[in-house]
C-alpha positions in Angstrom: -9.5 -11.8 2.6 -13.3 -12.0 2.7 -14.9 -11.1 6.1 -17.0 -14.3 6.2 -14.0 -16.5 5.4 -12.1 -14.8 8.2 -15.0 -15.4 10.6 -15.0 -19.1 9.6 -11.2 -19.3 10.2 -11.6 -17.5 13.6 -14.2 -20.2 14.6 -11.8 -23.0 13.5 -8.9 -21.5 15.4 -11.0 -20.9 18.5 -12.2 -24.6 18.4 -8.5 -25.7 18.3 -7.6 -23.3 21.2 -5.4 -21.2 19.0 -5.6 -17.4 19.6 -5.6 -14.9 16.7 -5.5 -11.1 16.3 -8.0 -8.8 14.7 -9.2 -5.3 14.5 -12.6 -3.7 14.0 -14.3 -0.3 13.9 -16.2 0.1 17.2 -19.8 1.1 17.1 -22.5 1.4 19.8 -26.0 1.2 18.4 -27.5 2.5 21.6 -25.2 5.5 21.8 -25.0 6.0 18.0 -21.3 6.5 18.0 -17.9 4.9 17.5 -14.8 5.1 19.7 -12.6 4.4 16.7 -10.6 1.3 15.7 -10.1 -1.4 18.3 -7.1 -3.8 18.0 -7.2 -7.1 19.8 -3.8 -8.8 19.7 -4.8 -12.2 21.2 -8.4 -13.5 21.2 -10.6 -16.5 20.9 -14.3 -16.4 19.9 -16.8 -17.3 22.5 -20.4 -18.6 22.4 -22.8 -16.2 20.5 -25.5 -14.4 22.3 -29.1 -15.3 21.6 -31.5 -12.8 20.0 -33.4 -12.7 23.3 -30.2 -11.4 25.0 -29.1 -9.1 22.2 -31.3 -8.1 19.2 -28.2 -7.8 17.1 -26.8 -11.2 18.0 -27.1 -12.5 14.4 -24.6 -9.9 13.1 -22.2 -9.8 16.1 -19.1 -11.7 17.2 -18.5 -12.4 20.9 -14.8 -12.8 21.8 -12.5 -13.1 24.8 -9.4 -10.8 24.8 -6.7 -13.0 26.3 -4.3 -10.1 26.9 -6.8 -8.1 29.0 -8.9 -10.9 30.3 -12.0 -9.1 29.0 -15.1 -10.1 27.1 -16.0 -8.1 24.1 -18.1 -8.1 21.0 -18.2 -6.5 17.6 -20.3 -6.2 14.5 -19.2 -8.7 11.9 -19.3 -6.2 9.1 -17.0 -3.8 10.9 -14.1 -6.3 11.0 -11.1 -4.7 9.4 -8.2 -7.1 9.8 -7.6 -10.7 10.8 -4.1 -11.9 11.7 -2.6 -8.9 9.9 -4.6 -9.4 6.7 -7.0 -6.7 5.5 -10.6 -7.8 5.2 -13.2 -6.9 2.6 -16.8 -7.6 1.9 -17.5 -9.7 -1.2 
């Protein structure tokens, strides 16, 4: 499945209040390192940050992890799976 189609579906599900699972490769631009693959079993997307709040806002997804009650964010292009389906860039 294409990454951008998966993001569109994540947005649709979030608007309907339906949680989904996904995984991504972590990366901290500030630290220049990754902590490996992050798996989120139940999440919904939340409002995107503005560029004034985060210079990378245009290429990030903000989400809420329902299992851990934590806010998170990831780079869109580092998404790896969505609801068990592998993602690819097209």
